[in-house]
N, C-alpha and C positions, 0 to 999 in steps of 0.2 A: 502494498500500501502507501501511495505515496505520502510528502507531506501533508499537502494542502487536505487530500483523507485523511489523515490521523490526524490531523487541526478538528475540520469541522465535525467526525461523527467523534471528538473526544466535545469537542464545542456544545452537539447536540447533547450526547451525554450529560454534560454538568446544567442545562436549561433547564433541563426534563426532570434529572432524577438531585442536581441537590440546588438549588437555589430557591428560596421559598417565595412565593408570587403570594402577592393581597389579596383577602378577597372582599368582595366588591366592595362591603360594607367600613372597609377603612381605606378602600380607594374611595369612595368618595368624599368617607372624614377628608385626609389626608388632601383632597383638588379642595376641599372645601378652607379648610383654616389655609393651603397657598393660593385661594380668591384673596385673604377678611386681610392677609400677609399684606395683600401684593398695592389693595388700594389704599390700607394703609401706609404699606412705603409712597406712592405716588401721592401722598395727600402732603406726608411731611413736608416729601421735595415739591410740593406744591407750593405751604407756607416758606419756607422758608425762601424758595426763587421772588417771589412776592417782596419780600423784605427783602432782599437783596433789589427787588428793581424799584424800591418806593426811595430806599440805602441810597440808589447810587442819583435817581432822581436828585434826589436835595444836590446831597453835594453837589452833583453840577452847575444847578442853577445857582446853589450858595456857595460854594469857594474857584 
């Protein structure tokens, strides 16, 4: 068997027998956590960007 064939065979064996795949409820809860975290991070970045925008406008107008 060639090296590529051995690699593919071992890869299939590992994915089928050794990887622990999440259940559907675990996957759903993880997806919800990721979505909520993404929204929170986006809001934090928006607030920081908005604050710097105001700060820079103030600095350019008054300095």
